[in-house]
PQR file with spaces between the fields and no chain letter, atoms N, CA, C, O and H, PARSE charges and radii, in Angstrom:
ATOM       1  N    MET     1     -13.911   -8.936   -7.954 -0.4000 1.5000
ATOM       2  CA   MET     1     -14.339  -10.088   -8.711 -0.0000 2.0000
ATOM       3  C    MET     1     -15.809  -10.370   -8.401  0.5500 1.7000
ATOM       4  O    MET     1     -16.160  -10.800   -7.302 -0.5500 1.4000
ATOM       5  N    ARG     2     -16.622  -10.126   -9.358 -0.4000 1.5000
ATOM       6  CA   ARG     2     -18.054  -10.339   -9.156 -0.0000 2.0000
ATOM       7  C    ARG     2     -18.363  -11.819   -8.993  0.5500 1.7000
ATOM       8  O    ARG     2     -19.243  -12.194   -8.218 -0.5500 1.4000
ATOM       9  H    ARG     2     -16.337   -9.777  -10.250  0.4000 1.0000
ATOM      10  N    ARG     3     -17.647  -12.649   -9.715 -0.4000 1.5000
ATOM      11  CA   ARG     3     -17.894  -14.087   -9.645 -0.0000 2.0000
ATOM      12  C    ARG     3     -17.641  -14.604   -8.232  0.5500 1.7000
ATOM      13  O    ARG     3     -18.424  -15.387   -7.694 -0.5500 1.4000
ATOM      14  H    ARG     3     -16.933  -12.344  -10.344  0.4000 1.0000
ATOM      15  N    CYS     4     -16.543  -14.156   -7.645 -0.4000 1.5000
ATOM      16  CA   CYS     4     -16.204  -14.604   -6.287 -0.0000 2.0000
ATOM      17  C    CYS     4     -17.219  -14.082   -5.265  0.5500 1.7000
ATOM      18  O    CYS     4     -17.573  -14.792   -4.324 -0.5500 1.4000
ATOM      19  H    CYS     4     -15.907  -13.520   -8.082  0.4000 1.0000
ATOM      20  N    ARG     5     -17.680  -12.860   -5.449 -0.4000 1.5000
ATOM      21  CA   ARG     5     -18.702  -12.339   -4.530 -0.0000 2.0000
ATOM      22  C    ARG     5     -19.991  -13.156   -4.628  0.5500 1.7000
ATOM      23  O    ARG     5     -20.636  -13.443   -3.619 -0.5500 1.4000
ATOM      24  H    ARG     5     -17.392  -12.284   -6.214  0.4000 1.0000
ATOM      25  N    PHE     6     -20.350  -13.520   -5.844 -0.4000 1.5000
ATOM      26  CA   PHE     6     -21.543  -14.343   -6.037 -0.0000 2.0000
ATOM      27  C    PHE     6     -21.371  -15.695   -5.349  0.5500 1.7000
ATOM      28  O    PHE     6     -22.287  -16.176   -4.680 -0.5500 1.4000
ATOM      29  H    PHE     6     -19.826  -13.287   -6.663  0.4000 1.0000
ATOM      30  N    ILE     7     -20.213  -16.298   -5.511 -0.4000 1.5000
ATOM      31  CA   ILE     7     -19.955  -17.585   -4.854 -0.0000 2.0000
ATOM      32  C    ILE     7     -20.043  -17.420   -3.349  0.5500 1.7000
ATOM      33  O    ILE     7     -20.605  -18.270   -2.658 -0.5500 1.4000
ATOM      34  H    ILE     7     -19.469  -15.908   -6.054  0.4000 1.0000
ATOM      35  N    GLN     8     -19.494  -16.336   -2.843 -0.4000 1.5000
ATOM      36  CA   GLN     8     -19.529  -16.094   -1.397 -0.0000 2.0000
ATOM      37  C    GLN     8     -20.962  -15.991   -0.879  0.5500 1.7000
ATOM      38  O    GLN     8     -21.260  -16.493    0.204 -0.5500 1.4000
ATOM      39  H    GLN     8     -19.038  -15.645   -3.404  0.4000 1.0000
ATOM      40  N    THR     9     -21.847  -15.351   -1.633 -0.4000 1.5000
ATOM      41  CA   THR     9     -23.227  -15.219   -1.170 -0.0000 2.0000
ATOM      42  C    THR     9     -24.003  -16.526   -1.287  0.5500 1.7000
ATOM      43  O    THR     9     -24.945  -16.765   -0.533 -0.5500 1.4000
ATOM      44  H    THR     9     -21.605  -14.943   -2.513  0.4000 1.0000
ATOM      45  N    GLN    10     -23.601  -17.376   -2.240 -0.4000 1.5000
ATOM      46  CA   GLN    10     -24.346  -18.619   -2.469 -0.0000 2.0000
ATOM      47  C    GLN    10     -23.802  -19.815   -1.698  0.5500 1.7000
ATOM      48  O    GLN    10     -24.376  -20.901   -1.780 -0.5500 1.4000
ATOM      49  H    GLN    10     -22.836  -17.182   -2.853  0.4000 1.0000
ATOM      50  N    THR    11     -22.700  -19.649   -0.946 -0.4000 1.5000
ATOM      51  CA   THR    11     -22.140  -20.790   -0.215 -0.0000 2.0000
ATOM      52  C    THR    11     -23.069  -21.283    0.879  0.5500 1.7000
ATOM      53  O    THR    11     -22.878  -22.381    1.403 -0.5500 1.4000
ATOM      54  H    THR    11     -22.233  -18.767   -0.880  0.4000 1.0000
ATOM      55  N    VAL    12     -24.050  -20.508    1.224 -0.4000 1.5000
ATOM      56  CA   VAL    12     -25.039  -20.948    2.211 -0.0000 2.0000
ATOM      57  C    VAL    12     -25.903  -22.068    1.621  0.5500 1.7000
ATOM      58  O    VAL    12     -26.334  -22.972    2.337 -0.5500 1.4000
ATOM      59  H    VAL    12     -24.206  -19.617    0.799  0.4000 1.0000
ATOM      60  N    HIS    13     -26.145  -21.998    0.340 -0.4000 1.5000
ATOM      61  CA   HIS    13     -27.042  -22.946   -0.319 -0.0000 2.0000
ATOM      62  C    HIS    13     -26.324  -24.061   -1.077  0.5500 1.7000
ATOM      63  O    HIS    13     -26.838  -25.176   -1.162 -0.5500 1.4000
ATOM      64  H    HIS    13     -25.795  -21.264   -0.242  0.4000 1.0000
ATOM      65  N    TYR    14     -25.133  -23.771   -1.635 -0.4000 1.5000
ATOM      66  CA   TYR    14     -24.424  -24.728   -2.481 -0.0000 2.0000
ATOM      67  C    TYR    14     -22.961  -24.822   -2.064  0.5500 1.7000
ATOM      68  O    TYR    14     -22.413  -23.866   -1.514 -0.5500 1.4000
ATOM      69  H    TYR    14     -24.716  -22.865   -1.566  0.4000 1.0000
ATOM      70  N    PRO    15     -22.323  -25.961   -2.319 -0.5600 1.5000
ATOM      71  CA   PRO    15     -20.889  -26.066   -2.021  0.2800 2.0000
ATOM      72  C    PRO    15     -20.044  -25.238   -3.008  0.5500 1.7000
ATOM      73  O    PRO    15     -20.446  -25.001   -4.147 -0.5500 1.4000
ATOM      74  N    VAL    16     -18.888  -24.814   -2.545 -0.4000 1.5000
ATOM      75  CA   VAL    16     -18.013  -23.957   -3.344 -0.0000 2.0000
ATOM      76  C    VAL    16     -17.577  -24.670   -4.626  0.5500 1.7000
ATOM      77  O    VAL    16     -17.563  -24.062   -5.696 -0.5500 1.4000
ATOM      78  H    VAL    16     -18.562  -25.006   -1.620  0.4000 1.0000
ATOM      79  N    ARG    17     -17.227  -25.932   -4.528 -0.4000 1.5000
ATOM      80  CA   ARG    17     -16.753  -26.659   -5.713 -0.0000 2.0000
ATOM      81  C    ARG    17     -17.825  -26.711   -6.802  0.5500 1.7000
ATOM      82  O    ARG    17     -17.512  -26.561   -7.983 -0.5500 1.4000
ATOM      83  H    ARG    17     -17.239  -26.426   -3.659  0.4000 1.0000
ATOM      84  N    LEU    18     -19.069  -26.918   -6.419 -0.4000 1.5000
ATOM      85  CA   LEU    18     -20.154  -26.966   -7.397 -0.0000 2.0000
ATOM      86  C    LEU    18     -20.343  -25.602   -8.057  0.5500 1.7000
ATOM      87  O    LEU    18     -20.513  -25.520   -9.273 -0.5500 1.4000
ATOM      88  H    LEU    18     -19.323  -27.039   -5.459  0.4000 1.0000
ATOM      89  N    LEU    19     -20.314  -24.545   -7.269 -0.4000 1.5000
ATOM      90  CA   LEU    19     -20.468  -23.194   -7.813 -0.0000 2.0000
ATOM      91  C    LEU    19     -19.323  -22.856   -8.764  0.5500 1.7000
ATOM      92  O    LEU    19     -19.540  -22.239   -9.806 -0.5500 1.4000
ATOM      93  H    LEU    19     -20.176  -24.611   -6.281  0.4000 1.0000
ATOM      94  N    CYS    20     -18.123  -23.254   -8.411 -0.4000 1.5000
ATOM      95  CA   CYS    20     -16.980  -22.980   -9.276 -0.0000 2.0000
ATOM      96  C    CYS    20     -17.083  -23.770  -10.581  0.5500 1.7000
ATOM      97  O    CYS    20     -16.724  -23.262  -11.643 -0.5500 1.4000
ATOM      98  H    CYS    20     -17.946  -23.755   -7.564  0.4000 1.0000
ATOM      99  N    ARG    21     -17.561  -24.985  -10.506 -0.4000 1.5000
ATOM     100  CA   ARG    21     -17.715  -25.785  -11.709 -0.0000 2.0000
ATOM     101  C    ARG    21     -18.763  -25.161  -12.632  0.5500 1.7000
ATOM     102  O    ARG    21     -18.562  -25.084  -13.844 -0.5500 1.4000
ATOM     103  H    ARG    21     -17.852  -25.397   -9.642  0.4000 1.0000
ATOM     104  N    VAL    22     -19.866  -24.721  -12.060 -0.4000 1.5000
ATOM     105  CA   VAL    22     -20.939  -24.114  -12.866 -0.0000 2.0000
ATOM     106  C    VAL    22     -20.473  -22.794  -13.487  0.5500 1.7000
ATOM     107  O    VAL    22     -20.809  -22.489  -14.632 -0.5500 1.4000
ATOM     108  H    VAL    22     -20.029  -24.784  -11.075  0.4000 1.0000
ATOM     109  N    LEU    23     -19.707  -22.022  -12.735 -0.4000 1.5000
ATOM     110  CA   LEU    23     -19.247  -20.713  -13.218 -0.0000 2.0000
ATOM     111  C    LEU    23     -17.928  -20.794  -13.980  0.5500 1.7000
ATOM     112  O    LEU    23     -17.370  -19.764  -14.359 -0.5500 1.4000
ATOM     113  H    LEU    23     -19.434  -22.270  -11.805  0.4000 1.0000
ATOM     114  N    ALA    24     -17.428  -22.003  -14.206 -0.4000 1.5000
ATOM     115  CA   ALA    24     -16.206  -22.243  -14.985 -0.0000 2.0000
ATOM     116  C    ALA    24     -15.002  -21.519  -14.406  0.5500 1.7000
ATOM     117  O    ALA    24     -14.306  -20.789  -15.113 -0.5500 1.4000
ATOM     118  H    ALA    24     -17.881  -22.839  -13.898  0.4000 1.0000
ATOM     119  N    GLY    25     -14.767  -21.718  -13.151 -0.4000 1.5000
ATOM     120  CA   GLY    25     -13.590  -21.145  -12.503 -0.0000 2.0000
ATOM     121  C    GLY    25     -13.037  -22.124  -11.492  0.5500 1.7000
ATOM     122  O    GLY    25     -13.797  -22.892  -10.902 -0.5500 1.4000
ATOM     123  H    GLY    25     -15.333  -22.311  -12.577  0.4000 1.0000
ATOM     124  N    PRO    26     -11.737  -22.117  -11.277 -0.5600 1.5000
ATOM     125  CA   PRO    26     -11.150  -23.044  -10.310  0.2800 2.0000
ATOM     126  C    PRO    26     -11.474  -22.618   -8.878  0.5500 1.7000
ATOM     127  O    PRO    26     -11.522  -21.424   -8.581 -0.5500 1.4000
ATOM     128  N    PRO    27     -11.694  -23.581   -7.999 -0.5600 1.5000
ATOM     129  CA   PRO    27     -11.965  -23.241   -6.598  0.2800 2.0000
ATOM     130  C    PRO    27     -10.801  -22.499   -5.948  0.5500 1.7000
ATOM     131  O    PRO    27     -11.005  -21.711   -5.024 -0.5500 1.4000
ATOM     132  N    SER    28      -9.578  -22.746   -6.426 -0.4000 1.5000
ATOM     133  CA   SER    28      -8.422  -22.064   -5.833 -0.0000 2.0000
ATOM     134  C    SER    28      -8.516  -20.551   -6.002  0.5500 1.7000
ATOM     135  O    SER    28      -8.046  -19.802   -5.147 -0.5500 1.4000
ATOM     136  H    SER    28      -9.411  -23.386   -7.176  0.4000 1.0000
ATOM     137  N    ARG    29      -9.117  -20.100   -7.096 -0.4000 1.5000
ATOM     138  CA   ARG    29      -9.287  -18.662   -7.310 -0.0000 2.0000
ATOM     139  C    ARG    29     -10.206  -18.073   -6.239  0.5500 1.7000
ATOM     140  O    ARG    29      -9.929  -17.007   -5.689 -0.5500 1.4000
ATOM     141  H    ARG    29      -9.499  -20.709   -7.792  0.4000 1.0000
ATOM     142  N    TYR    30     -11.296  -18.775   -5.952 -0.4000 1.5000
ATOM     143  CA   TYR    30     -12.221  -18.272   -4.926 -0.0000 2.0000
ATOM     144  C    TYR    30     -11.545  -18.243   -3.559  0.5500 1.7000
ATOM     145  O    TYR    30     -11.662  -17.262   -2.825 -0.5500 1.4000
ATOM     146  H    TYR    30     -11.521  -19.640   -6.399  0.4000 1.0000
ATOM     147  N    TYR    31     -10.836  -19.322   -3.219 -0.4000 1.5000
ATOM     148  CA   TYR    31     -10.202  -19.381   -1.901 -0.0000 2.0000
ATOM     149  C    TYR    31      -9.091  -18.335   -1.770  0.5500 1.7000
ATOM     150  O    TYR    31      -8.900  -17.778   -0.689 -0.5500 1.4000
ATOM     151  H    TYR    31     -10.740  -20.119   -3.815  0.4000 1.0000
ATOM     152  N    ALA    32      -8.363  -18.063   -2.843 -0.4000 1.5000
ATOM     153  CA   ALA    32      -7.345  -17.007   -2.805 -0.0000 2.0000
ATOM     154  C    ALA    32      -7.998  -15.643   -2.624  0.5500 1.7000
ATOM     155  O    ALA    32      -7.499  -14.800   -1.878 -0.5500 1.4000
ATOM     156  H    ALA    32      -8.518  -18.516   -3.721  0.4000 1.0000
ATOM     157  N    TRP    33      -9.119  -15.432   -3.315 -0.4000 1.5000
ATOM     158  CA   TRP    33      -9.847  -14.162   -3.180 -0.0000 2.0000
ATOM     159  C    TRP    33     -10.373  -13.995   -1.754  0.5500 1.7000
ATOM     160  O    TRP    33     -10.288  -12.911   -1.177 -0.5500 1.4000
ATOM     161  H    TRP    33      -9.524  -16.117   -3.921  0.4000 1.0000
ATOM     162  N    ALA    34     -10.914  -15.076   -1.193 -0.4000 1.5000
ATOM     163  CA   ALA    34     -11.488  -14.999    0.151 -0.0000 2.0000
ATOM     164  C    ALA    34     -10.418  -14.781    1.214  0.5500 1.7000
ATOM     165  O    ALA    34     -10.712  -14.230    2.276 -0.5500 1.4000
ATOM     166  H    ALA    34     -10.983  -15.957   -1.662  0.4000 1.0000
ATOM     167  N    ALA    35      -9.184  -15.202    0.949 -0.4000 1.5000
ATOM     168  CA   ALA    35      -8.105  -15.060    1.926 -0.0000 2.0000
ATOM     169  C    ALA    35      -7.504  -13.660    1.935  0.5500 1.7000
ATOM     170  O    ALA    35      -6.834  -13.283    2.897 -0.5500 1.4000
ATOM     171  H    ALA    35      -8.945  -15.649    0.087  0.4000 1.0000
ATOM     172  N    ARG    36      -7.733  -12.887    0.881 -0.4000 1.5000
ATOM     173  CA   ARG    36      -7.188  -11.531    0.830 -0.0000 2.0000
ATOM     174  C    ARG    36      -7.842  -10.646    1.872  0.5500 1.7000
ATOM     175  O    ARG    36      -9.033  -10.784    2.152 -0.5500 1.4000
ATOM     176  H    ARG    36      -8.277  -13.193    0.100  0.4000 1.0000
ATOM     177  N    PRO    37      -7.057   -9.725    2.454 -0.5600 1.5000
ATOM     178  CA   PRO    37      -7.676   -8.786    3.404  0.2800 2.0000
ATOM     179  C    PRO    37      -8.567   -7.806    2.664  0.5500 1.7000
ATOM     180  O    PRO    37      -8.299   -7.450    1.517 -0.5500 1.4000
ATOM     181  N    THR    38      -9.618   -7.378    3.324 -0.4000 1.5000
ATOM     182  CA   THR    38     -10.527   -6.406    2.712 -0.0000 2.0000
ATOM     183  C    THR    38      -9.865   -5.034    2.704  0.5500 1.7000
ATOM     184  O    THR    38      -9.196   -4.675    3.674 -0.5500 1.4000
ATOM     185  H    THR    38      -9.836   -7.667    4.256  0.4000 1.0000
ATOM     186  N    PRO    39     -10.032   -4.260    1.639 -0.5600 1.5000
ATOM     187  CA   PRO    39      -9.403   -2.935    1.583  0.2800 2.0000
ATOM     188  C    PRO    39     -10.025   -1.990    2.605  0.5500 1.7000
ATOM     189  O    PRO    39     -11.209   -2.082    2.933 -0.5500 1.4000
ATOM     190  N    ALA    40      -9.191   -1.084    3.094 -0.4000 1.5000
ATOM     191  CA   ALA    40      -9.663   -0.091    4.058 -0.0000 2.0000
ATOM     192  C    ALA    40     -10.594    0.891    3.350  0.5500 1.7000
ATOM     193  O    ALA    40     -10.403    1.175    2.167 -0.5500 1.4000
ATOM     194  H    ALA    40      -8.230   -1.009    2.828  0.4000 1.0000
ATOM     195  N    PRO    41     -11.602    1.414    4.058 -0.5600 1.5000
ATOM     196  CA   PRO    41     -12.495    2.388    3.427  0.2800 2.0000
ATOM     197  C    PRO    41     -11.716    3.644    3.041  0.5500 1.7000
ATOM     198  O    PRO    41     -10.742    4.012    3.699 -0.5500 1.4000
ATOM     199  N    ALA    42     -12.152    4.284    1.984 -0.4000 1.5000
ATOM     200  CA   ALA    42     -11.474    5.479    1.494 -0.0000 2.0000
ATOM     201  C    ALA    42     -11.617    6.623    2.500  0.5500 1.7000
ATOM     202  O    ALA    42     -12.680    6.839    3.081 -0.5500 1.4000
ATOM     203  H    ALA    42     -12.943    3.986    1.450  0.4000 1.0000
ATOM     204  N    ALA    43     -10.526    7.337    2.681 -0.4000 1.5000
ATOM     205  CA   ALA    43     -10.535    8.464    3.615 -0.0000 2.0000
ATOM     206  C    ALA    43     -11.166    9.683    2.931  0.5500 1.7000
ATOM     207  O    ALA    43     -11.251    9.748    1.704 -0.5500 1.4000
ATOM     208  H    ALA    43      -9.662    7.162    2.209  0.4000 1.0000
ATOM     209  N    ASP    44     -11.596   10.628    3.736 -0.4000 1.5000
ATOM     210  CA   ASP    44     -12.142   11.874    3.186 -0.0000 2.0000
ATOM     211  C    ASP    44     -11.034   12.631    2.455  0.5500 1.7000
ATOM     212  O    ASP    44      -9.872   12.565    2.856 -0.5500 1.4000
ATOM     213  H    ASP    44     -11.527   10.575    4.732  0.4000 1.0000
ATOM     214  N    PRO    45     -11.381   13.343    1.397 -0.5600 1.5000
ATOM     215  CA   PRO    45     -10.345   14.103    0.686  0.2800 2.0000
ATOM     216  C    PRO    45      -9.812   15.223    1.575  0.5500 1.7000
ATOM     217  O    PRO    45     -10.533   15.723    2.438 -0.5500 1.4000
ATOM     218  N    PRO    46      -8.563   15.618    1.373 -0.5600 1.5000
ATOM     219  CA   PRO    46      -8.005   16.707    2.186  0.2800 2.0000
ATOM     220  C    PRO    46      -8.742   18.016    1.942  0.5500 1.7000
ATOM     221  O    PRO    46      -9.408   18.190    0.921 -0.5500 1.4000
ATOM     222  N    ALA    47      -8.616   18.922    2.883 -0.4000 1.5000
ATOM     223  CA   ALA    47      -9.341   20.199    2.815 -0.0000 2.0000
ATOM     224  C    ALA    47      -8.929   21.008    1.590  0.5500 1.7000
ATOM     225  O    ALA    47      -9.774   21.664    0.981 -0.5500 1.4000
ATOM     226  H    ALA    47      -8.076   18.782    3.712  0.4000 1.0000
ATOM     227  N    TRP    48      -7.650   20.977    1.213 -0.4000 1.5000
ATOM     228  CA   TRP    48      -7.197   21.754    0.056 -0.0000 2.0000
ATOM     229  C    TRP    48      -7.839   21.249   -1.234  0.5500 1.7000
ATOM     230  O    TRP    48      -8.137   22.030   -2.138 -0.5500 1.4000
ATOM     231  H    TRP    48      -6.963   20.444    1.708  0.4000 1.0000
ATOM     232  N    GLU    49      -8.045   19.943   -1.308 -0.4000 1.5000
ATOM     233  CA   GLU    49      -8.660   19.385   -2.514 -0.0000 2.0000
ATOM     234  C    GLU    49     -10.131   19.790   -2.614  0.5500 1.7000
ATOM     235  O    GLU    49     -10.620   20.110   -3.698 -0.5500 1.4000
ATOM     236  H    GLU    49      -7.802   19.308   -0.575  0.4000 1.0000
ATOM     237  N    THR    50     -10.819   19.773   -1.496 -0.4000 1.5000
ATOM     238  CA   THR    50     -12.216   20.189   -1.470 -0.0000 2.0000
ATOM     239  C    THR    50     -12.347   21.655   -1.871  0.5500 1.7000
ATOM     240  O    THR    50     -13.234   22.016   -2.644 -0.5500 1.4000
ATOM     241  H    THR    50     -10.421   19.513   -0.616  0.4000 1.0000
ATOM     242  N    ALA    51     -11.451   22.503   -1.336 -0.4000 1.5000
ATOM     243  CA   ALA    51     -11.486   23.924   -1.688 -0.0000 2.0000
ATOM     244  C    ALA    51     -11.166   24.130   -3.161  0.5500 1.7000
ATOM     245  O    ALA    51     -11.779   24.977   -3.811 -0.5500 1.4000
ATOM     246  H    ALA    51     -10.731   22.209   -0.708  0.4000 1.0000
ATOM     247  N    LEU    52     -10.230   23.382   -3.690 -0.4000 1.5000
ATOM     248  CA   LEU    52      -9.862   23.506   -5.097 -0.0000 2.0000
ATOM     249  C    LEU    52     -11.028   23.148   -6.013  0.5500 1.7000
ATOM     250  O    LEU    52     -11.292   23.843   -6.994 -0.5500 1.4000
ATOM     251  H    LEU    52      -9.732   22.694   -3.162  0.4000 1.0000
ATOM     252  N    VAL    53     -11.712   22.076   -5.692 -0.4000 1.5000
ATOM     253  CA   VAL    53     -12.865   21.657   -6.498 -0.0000 2.0000
ATOM     254  C    VAL    53     -13.965   22.704   -6.421  0.5500 1.7000
ATOM     255  O    VAL    53     -14.616   23.003   -7.422 -0.5500 1.4000
ATOM     256  H    VAL    53     -11.498   21.511   -4.895  0.4000 1.0000
ATOM     257  N    GLN    54     -14.169   23.257   -5.237 -0.4000 1.5000
ATOM     258  CA   GLN    54     -15.210   24.272   -5.070 -0.0000 2.0000
ATOM     259  C    GLN    54     -14.887   25.521   -5.891  0.5500 1.7000
ATOM     260  O    GLN    54     -15.766   26.071   -6.555 -0.5500 1.4000
ATOM     261  H    GLN    54     -13.640   23.014   -4.424  0.4000 1.0000
ATOM     262  N    VAL    55     -13.640   25.968   -5.847 -0.4000 1.5000
ATOM     263  CA   VAL    55     -13.245   27.159   -6.594 -0.0000 2.0000
ATOM     264  C    VAL    55     -13.298   26.885   -8.100  0.5500 1.7000
ATOM     265  O    VAL    55     -13.700   27.755   -8.871 -0.5500 1.4000
ATOM     266  H    VAL    55     -12.927   25.521   -5.308  0.4000 1.0000
ATOM     267  N    PHE    56     -12.902   25.701   -8.516 -0.4000 1.5000
ATOM     268  CA   PHE    56     -12.858   25.358   -9.935 -0.0000 2.0000
ATOM     269  C    PHE    56     -14.244   25.260  -10.553  0.5500 1.7000
ATOM     270  O    PHE    56     -14.424   25.627  -11.714 -0.5500 1.4000
ATOM     271  H    PHE    56     -12.575   24.994   -7.890  0.4000 1.0000
ATOM     272  N    THR    57     -15.223   24.775   -9.805 -0.4000 1.5000
ATOM     273  CA   THR    57     -16.561   24.597  -10.363 -0.0000 2.0000
ATOM     274  C    THR    57     -17.392   25.876  -10.361  0.5500 1.7000
ATOM     275  O    THR    57     -18.388   25.946  -11.081 -0.5500 1.4000
ATOM     276  H    THR    57     -15.076   24.477   -8.862  0.4000 1.0000
ATOM     277  N    GLN    58     -17.025   26.879   -9.586 -0.4000 1.5000
ATOM     278  CA   GLN    58     -17.808   28.120   -9.548 -0.0000 2.0000
ATOM     279  C    GLN    58     -17.848   28.826  -10.900  0.5500 1.7000
ATOM     280  O    GLN    58     -18.941   29.177  -11.346 -0.5500 1.4000
ATOM     281  H    GLN    58     -16.216   26.822   -9.001  0.4000 1.0000
ATOM     282  N    PRO    59     -16.710   29.060  -11.588 -0.5600 1.5000
ATOM     283  CA   PRO    59     -16.769   29.755  -12.881  0.2800 2.0000
ATOM     284  C    PRO    59     -16.941   28.794  -14.066  0.5500 1.7000
ATOM     285  O    PRO    59     -16.373   29.016  -15.135 -0.5500 1.4000
ATOM     286  N    GLN    60     -17.696   27.769  -13.877 -0.4000 1.5000
ATOM     287  CA   GLN    60     -18.004   26.788  -14.918 -0.0000 2.0000
ATOM     288  C    GLN    60     -16.749   26.121  -15.475  0.5500 1.7000
ATOM     289  O    GLN    60     -16.662   25.867  -16.677 -0.5500 1.4000
ATOM     290  H    GLN    60     -18.158   27.590  -13.008  0.4000 1.0000
ATOM     291  N    ARG    61     -15.791   25.839  -14.619 -0.4000 1.5000
ATOM     292  CA   ARG    61     -14.565   25.107  -14.966 -0.0000 2.0000
ATOM     293  C    ARG    61     -13.748   25.781  -16.062  0.5500 1.7000
ATOM     294  O    ARG    61     -13.211   25.118  -16.949 -0.5500 1.4000
ATOM     295  H    ARG    61     -15.862   26.045  -13.643  0.4000 1.0000
ATOM     296  N    ARG    62     -13.662   27.093  -15.989 -0.4000 1.5000
ATOM     297  CA   ARG    62     -12.911   27.806  -17.019 -0.0000 2.0000
ATOM     298  C    ARG    62     -11.642   28.454  -16.476  0.5500 1.7000
ATOM     299  O    ARG    62     -10.895   29.064  -17.242 -0.5500 1.4000
ATOM     300  H    ARG    62     -14.098   27.632  -15.268  0.4000 1.0000
ATOM     301  N    TYR    63     -11.384   28.341  -15.201 -0.4000 1.5000
ATOM     302  CA   TYR    63     -10.196   28.962  -14.625 -0.0000 2.0000
ATOM     303  C    TYR    63      -8.947   28.177  -14.994  0.5500 1.7000
ATOM     304  O    TYR    63      -8.961   26.948  -15.067 -0.5500 1.4000
ATOM     305  H    TYR    63     -11.990   27.846  -14.579  0.4000 1.0000
ATOM     306  N    GLY    64      -7.870   28.915  -15.223 -0.4000 1.5000
ATOM     307  CA   GLY    64      -6.566   28.297  -15.427 -0.0000 2.0000
ATOM     308  C    GLY    64      -5.830   28.200  -14.104  0.5500 1.7000
ATOM     309  O    GLY    64      -6.380   28.511  -13.047 -0.5500 1.4000
ATOM     310  H    GLY    64      -7.859   29.913  -15.163  0.4000 1.0000
ATOM     311  N    THR    65      -4.594   27.770  -14.175 -0.4000 1.5000
ATOM     312  CA   THR    65      -3.801   27.558  -12.962 -0.0000 2.0000
ATOM     313  C    THR    65      -3.603   28.849  -12.181  0.5500 1.7000
ATOM     314  O    THR    65      -3.749   28.860  -10.959 -0.5500 1.4000
ATOM     315  H    THR    65      -4.148   27.518  -15.034  0.4000 1.0000
ATOM     316  N    ARG    66      -3.271   29.934  -12.871 -0.4000 1.5000
ATOM     317  CA   ARG    66      -3.002   31.197  -12.175 -0.0000 2.0000
ATOM     318  C    ARG    66      -4.244   31.717  -11.451  0.5500 1.7000
ATOM     319  O    ARG    66      -4.158   32.160  -10.306 -0.5500 1.4000
ATOM     320  H    ARG    66      -3.152   29.925  -13.864  0.4000 1.0000
ATOM     321  N    ARG    67      -5.378   31.663  -12.108 -0.4000 1.5000
ATOM     322  CA   ARG    67      -6.617   32.123  -11.459 -0.0000 2.0000
ATOM     323  C    ARG    67      -6.992   31.232  -10.286  0.5500 1.7000
ATOM     324  O    ARG    67      -7.454   31.720   -9.255 -0.5500 1.4000
ATOM     325  H    ARG    67      -5.448   31.302  -13.039  0.4000 1.0000
ATOM     326  N    LEU    68      -6.796   29.936  -10.440 -0.4000 1.5000
ATOM     327  CA   LEU    68      -7.106   29.029   -9.329 -0.0000 2.0000
ATOM     328  C    LEU    68      -6.234   29.334   -8.121  0.5500 1.7000
ATOM     329  O    LEU    68      -6.725   29.386   -6.993 -0.5500 1.4000
ATOM     330  H    LEU    68      -6.420   29.540  -11.278  0.4000 1.0000
ATOM     331  N    ILE    69      -4.949   29.535   -8.352 -0.4000 1.5000
ATOM     332  CA   ILE    69      -4.039   29.838   -7.225 -0.0000 2.0000
ATOM     333  C    ILE    69      -4.448   31.147   -6.558  0.5500 1.7000
ATOM     334  O    ILE    69      -4.470   31.237   -5.331 -0.5500 1.4000
ATOM     335  H    ILE    69      -4.550   29.492   -9.268  0.4000 1.0000
ATOM     336  N    ALA    70      -4.773   32.157   -7.357 -0.4000 1.5000
ATOM     337  CA   ALA    70      -5.183   33.449   -6.786 -0.0000 2.0000
ATOM     338  C    ALA    70      -6.477   33.299   -5.989  0.5500 1.7000
ATOM     339  O    ALA    70      -6.605   33.880   -4.911 -0.5500 1.4000
ATOM     340  H    ALA    70      -4.756   32.083   -8.354  0.4000 1.0000
ATOM     341  N    SER    71      -7.428   32.538   -6.497 -0.4000 1.5000
ATOM     342  CA   SER    71      -8.694   32.345   -5.785 -0.0000 2.0000
ATOM     343  C    SER    71      -8.490   31.576   -4.485  0.5500 1.7000
ATOM     344  O    SER    71      -9.105   31.889   -3.466 -0.5500 1.4000
ATOM     345  H    SER    71      -7.324   32.066   -7.373  0.4000 1.0000
ATOM     346  N    LEU    72      -7.632   30.578   -4.527 -0.4000 1.5000
ATOM     347  CA   LEU    72      -7.365   29.811   -3.316 -0.0000 2.0000
ATOM     348  C    LEU    72      -6.634   30.652   -2.269  0.5500 1.7000
ATOM     349  O    LEU    72      -6.891   30.515   -1.073 -0.5500 1.4000
ATOM     350  H    LEU    72      -7.132   30.324   -5.355  0.4000 1.0000
ATOM     351  N    GLU    73      -5.730   31.515   -2.713 -0.4000 1.5000
ATOM     352  CA   GLU    73      -5.018   32.397   -1.777 -0.0000 2.0000
ATOM     353  C    GLU    73      -5.969   33.371   -1.112  0.5500 1.7000
ATOM     354  O    GLU    73      -5.786   33.715    0.056 -0.5500 1.4000
ATOM     355  H    GLU    73      -5.522   31.627   -3.684  0.4000 1.0000
ATOM     356  N    ARG    74      -6.991   33.823   -1.844 -0.4000 1.5000
ATOM     357  CA   ARG    74      -7.980   34.710   -1.248 -0.0000 2.0000
ATOM     358  C    ARG    74      -8.793   34.023   -0.181  0.5500 1.7000
ATOM     359  O    ARG    74      -9.213   34.653    0.789 -0.5500 1.4000
ATOM     360  H    ARG    74      -7.139   33.544   -2.792  0.4000 1.0000
ATOM     361  N    LEU    75      -9.023   32.705   -0.355 -0.4000 1.5000
ATOM     362  CA   LEU    75      -9.777   31.952    0.647 -0.0000 2.0000
ATOM     363  C    LEU    75      -9.005   31.779    1.946  0.5500 1.7000
ATOM     364  O    LEU    75      -9.594   31.717    3.026 -0.5500 1.4000
ATOM     365  H    LEU    75      -8.681   32.192   -1.142  0.4000 1.0000
ATOM     366  N    VAL    76      -7.710   31.704    1.837 -0.4000 1.5000
ATOM     367  CA   VAL    76      -6.859   31.467    3.024 -0.0000 2.0000
ATOM     368  C    VAL    76      -6.590   32.757    3.664  0.5500 1.7000
ATOM     369  O    VAL    76      -5.897   32.810    4.679 -0.5500 1.4000
ATOM     370  H    VAL    76      -7.232   31.755    0.960  0.4000 1.0000
């Protein structure tokens, strides 16, 4: 929610209720957003996925399933 992030950055200068009134949103929405836990950072993709993307992009994305499997088996 971009609106809630903006309110969060501006709470240093203005009260939450005033910001919500100006942005036409209820303060309860901001407080519910602020109470949510922050999402965990995304993990690195697995090694098989990285290898698959590498093999797929080499022949200009023209390989089918059978060729991809054969190419991946050669790598292992």
